[in-house]
Steps between C-alpha positions, in 0.01 A plus 500: 500500500144631519416771750140503622341790689140510615393850407194479730296675229661839566748523213521389139708183453658657193666763721645228723638310201658817363655571838652152525629532144651837593683351801628202305606667174578860581619470857664160449381352831551132577218252546538511880471880501194484275339248731564728800351802321190300407452398864529866603230599251276220623520637854415848372204381292363301794516816711324703230228235470437488877489880535319573172780724367551592135865455403487816284381730779684351798650757739821513698308455826340179371841364399631585846211301644598208274854511642356522853289189445809304399677607819197402707507153344856452620679570172861600561630844408717356222210309341276806526763717333538248218122485446476879488783504249290276274201731545708802398625318193142419395378857532804640322412268214138619502613861481745416224221336300267800557257286699506746792587873501702501825698246699340455847811320629736793441498590873441147631759424767641159580575382855854544624710187468779456750844418366698212642823325418457157340634192672793354310604137502865424557698252292493253790120520522470437126722194540276381784193533276672307223606237753136452603408391145484128422692476172403133453149605393440653154355818645792515742755550225270758340470688828877505549541653157225754580666615824843527339367697203267720703764599755808492279349722228278723716179425307142584581265209555306578180821525299602156624161350414515632142867411445535303176761262365552727200611774742781292650855546372675271744811453288555877503408531867193724488121491466246736344216613727174665402404741779228752563381708208631236256857616566786259449829477683798267489618354831811287567432163659732314735655161444304335783169617353605372156581157646162483677317604182671232294417240764136614487494476121611138528198433723271716286560286192311212662192711583191545288476865398164656416454643148628855472712468815810349338712816521445572871794412725312410818188287465283296733604136531134390499314738267781583260423875506720787611484593865293788635612770742280361779642149479854636505431712807342202677784253459776760561342596833455131579870430446589807709291364788674164472835680520388684815495846337245738649558796266227623268589339167405706199632579154717807454285800401766653277768245414831652409674395182840630615647155474878501521682295233721311753280252685592213726411139429242502781295749299507785752214747459553764230261749663711563813876535569677177584848363560635294207634165601815328376315339208418838342472498123414764243182474296451626145466879457148633543322667215332752733507565868246689712704686760322635810712621789479765767748718309241560229233612752269219397528566128562221249750505219481245219830464322740251352775420746812292435572184693795673674257713706470225754538673834263720693753787486495485118120513499503788749753689288292439188180630665674803649652592163157481334347718770778760469459512123127553533547778755759672279265476203219662700732781614603565141138520385412733789802722428407532134140577593603778742745639246234516229253674739768754601575571136134563425457744792829678424424553131436866407140601437386501145453841339150586387428721208178692473340510164465848354 
């Protein structure tokens, strides 16, 4: 993917190319994040060009005026904060590369963003969305598989778009997902989602796939290329409207990979607690599980857990034990440190001998 930025004649293109290379290689950002950062820089360069500002000598007051212009244009507080985050990243890079002596964004403040609880879809609402899909059409079977996989595995929209056939281990009951920062995680997948995927693969065999797109799971039935985030958002919201759902449909910002090994045949969501039905079966043991519960105060522990740890009480006990061990370790280190300092202060003074 090629990232184009109009420098407006105020900055060397070589610096921009180095910055993009820095974000992609050293920071490990995804293509969508790189595209967002490039758009942020374009807004900044347009402001510099209109005001006649040199990017090397810009002041904090001028950057505050840039943020004020965005607010005057109707930009939301969240979008303004994200743009200013990209501006800070750019100037930190310039200071790192010795292009500027000081970082003018060090004291740049972002607007306050209010926190709100996300709206969660119930299992019945998900079934209503699936029921609104016409499975007789080729894209209908694809969309059923998308909804089952997206909800049952707790994926982000981008993770679903980039899901590949080589990352599916349906016989073992799990999939491999490439998340943000090029991190991988293994997630169990329910039996209903597996059935919908296999039904989609039967339809997919009769479609013409574009070159280089053979390994993607979900492709367009007309173009033969993998789906984009925008197209997924559009048809998911369309199906939600057909089902009479008025909630704000969006992908989970931080999907949890705390999937429990027992999962019912209806493919209940692995990112929230649920009641197992009578057709509960046990999947294969996970290789790694990302555990994130309230008992760990928001901290994440990556570990290998046996398949017997299948209840929430077992996960809670596991997290609490890890937290207690860490606290005990910190107390031991602190005790040793205090003991060593006491020994130093209590040691007798060294005798000094004057030379004759």
